[in-house]
C-alpha positions in Angstrom: -63.3 -41.5 -3.0 -60.3 -43.3 -4.5 -57.1 -41.4 -5.2 -57.0 -39.6 -8.6 -54.3 -42.0 -9.7 -56.6 -45.0 -9.0 -59.6 -43.3 -10.7 -57.6 -42.6 -13.9 -56.0 -46.1 -13.9 -59.5 -47.6 -13.8 -59.9 -46.3 -17.3 -57.3 -48.7 -18.4 -54.1 -46.6 -18.7 -51.2 -45.9 -16.3 -51.2 -42.6 -14.5 -48.5 -40.6 -12.8 -48.4 -37.3 -10.9 -46.1 -34.8 -12.6 -44.1 -36.1 -15.5 -44.4 -39.7 -16.7 -41.0 -41.3 -15.8 -41.4 -44.9 -17.0 -38.4 -46.3 -18.9 -40.5 -46.9 -22.0 -43.6 -44.8 -22.4 -46.8 -46.7 -23.4 -48.9 -45.8 -26.4 -51.2 -43.9 -24.0 -51.0 -42.7 -20.4 -52.1 -39.9 -18.0 -50.3 -37.3 -16.0 -51.9 -35.0 -13.5 -51.0 -31.9 -11.5 -52.8 -30.1 -8.7 -53.3 -26.5 -9.8 -55.0 -25.1 -6.7 -56.2 -26.2 -3.2 -58.4 -24.2 -1.0 -61.8 -23.7 0.6 -64.9 -24.3 -1.3 -67.1 -23.2 1.6 -66.3 -21.7 5.0 -68.4 -21.0 8.1 -67.3 -19.3 11.3 -63.7 -18.9 10.0 -63.4 -22.7 9.4 -63.2 -24.5 6.1 -66.3 -26.7 5.9 -65.5 -28.1 2.4 -62.2 -28.2 0.5 -61.7 -27.8 -3.2 -58.8 -29.0 -5.4 -58.4 -28.2 -9.1 -56.3 -30.5 -11.2 -55.0 -30.6 -14.7 -55.2 -34.2 -16.1 -53.5 -34.8 -19.4 -54.2 -37.7 -21.7 -51.2 -38.6 -23.9 -52.2 -40.8 -26.8 -50.6 -42.0 -30.0 -53.4 -42.3 -32.5 -57.1 -41.8 -32.3 -57.8 -40.8 -28.7 -61.6 -40.1 -28.9 -62.7 -43.4 -27.4 -60.2 -43.2 -24.6 -61.2 -39.6 -23.9 -64.8 -40.6 -23.6 -63.9 -43.4 -21.3 -61.8 -41.1 -19.2 -64.6 -38.6 -18.8 -67.1 -41.4 -17.9 -64.8 -42.8 -15.2 -64.2 -39.3 -13.7 -67.9 -38.5 -13.6 -68.6 -41.9 -12.0 -66.1 -41.0 -9.2 -68.0 -37.7 -8.6 -65.3 -35.6 -10.1 -66.5 -32.4 -11.7 -65.1 -31.8 -15.2 -64.5 -28.1 -15.8 -63.5 -28.6 -19.4 -61.5 -30.5 -22.0 -59.0 -28.0 -23.3 -57.2 -27.5 -26.6 -55.7 -30.7 -27.9 -52.2 -30.6 -29.2 -50.1 -32.9 -31.4 -46.4 -33.0 -30.4 -44.8 -33.8 -33.7 -41.5 -34.7 -32.0 -43.0 -37.5 -29.9 -46.1 -38.4 -31.9 -48.3 -38.0 -28.8 -51.6 -36.2 -28.8 -51.9 -34.2 -25.6 -55.4 -33.7 -24.4 -55.7 -31.5 -21.2 -58.7 -32.0 -18.9 -59.4 -29.5 -16.1 -61.2 -31.2 -13.1 -62.4 -30.2 -9.7 -62.6 -32.4 -6.6 -64.6 -31.3 -3.6 -63.5 -32.7 -0.2 -65.5 -32.6 3.0 
């Protein structure tokens, strides 16, 4: 599987882990953070499959629905499990909609 950054960027927007630090922020972009990392399955005291939970946030000025749909499609195509799209929020100071997406990646 490609890195999460590569997967997200294949949806047509820049992505950065943590806080987006570009000089000028684009009209839309992603950030992502790992929330947890651990075993998804164990046998004989050994991890047989790993699991990582991430929070991906789509930042978008304007109507974000088409980009959100594209994002979910790209994630599913990369075999990423989408736990949920959480409460959207409009930051009136910046003008960005913030749309958090919780995802899970299984690693063998």
